[in-house]
N, C-alpha and C positions, 0 to 999 in steps of 0.2 A: 440270671442277673436279678438281684433284688431291686424293687421299685418302692420309693417312698412318696407319700402324699406331700405335695407342695400347695400351700394356700396362697392364692393370689389376692393382693390388696391393692386397691387403687382409690385415691381420693383426688378431688379436683386439684388441679395445678401440682400434681406430684407424679413421679415416675410409677411404674408398676413394681410393686414389691412381692417378693416370695418368701414365705417362711415355712419351717418344717416342724409339724407337731412332734415328731419323734426326736427332734434335735433342738430344743429350746436355745435360743441365741444364735442359731444359724439362719442368716437372712441375706438376701441379695436384692438388687433392684436394677431395672433397665428402662430406657426411655420409651421402648415399645414392648408390647406383650411378647413378641418373638425374641427380642433381646433378653428380657427377663427370664424366659424359659431356657434359653441357652446358658445364661449365667447361673441359673439354678443348678444345672448339672455340675458346673465347676465348683460352685459354693458347697454343694453336698459332698463332692469328692474331697475337697480341701478340708472340710470339717471332720470327715471320717478319718482321713489321713492323720490328723492331729490326735484323734482319739486313739488310733492304732499306736502312734508314737508314744502316747502316754500310757499305753497298755490298759486302756479303758474298754469296757464292753460295748459292742456295737449292737444297738437294740434291733430286734426283728421289726419289719415294717408293720405298722398298725394298718388295719384294713380301712378302705375308704369309708365304708359303712360306719365303722366305729368312730372315725374322725368326725364324720358329718352328723353323728348322733348328738354331738354337743351343739345346743341351740345357738350359741354364739357364732358358730361357723357356718350355719345353714345359708347365709346370704353370700358367702364367698365362693368364688370359682376355684376349681382345683385343677391340678395337673399331676400326672404320675412321673416322677423323676427317677430315671435309672441310676443306680449307683455304679459308676464306672471307676474301677480301681486299676492300678498299674499291674 
């Protein structure tokens, strides 16, 4: 099963957000960190299903090391999100 890096974003007075460097525009949020992580799996699967429906290429996962090499991302927490498809 492929796993993609999810970047966790949190600002004061906001929910926890999760974005995916391999899938620009794919984001989700949850009131708690646990909820955000659960919703991240659903958001990733939904986004990839759309790409498949549109016959677009699914990128290979970028390594955590490569994602974190970007200095703008070094302050962010990360999770590994499994891609669960039907």
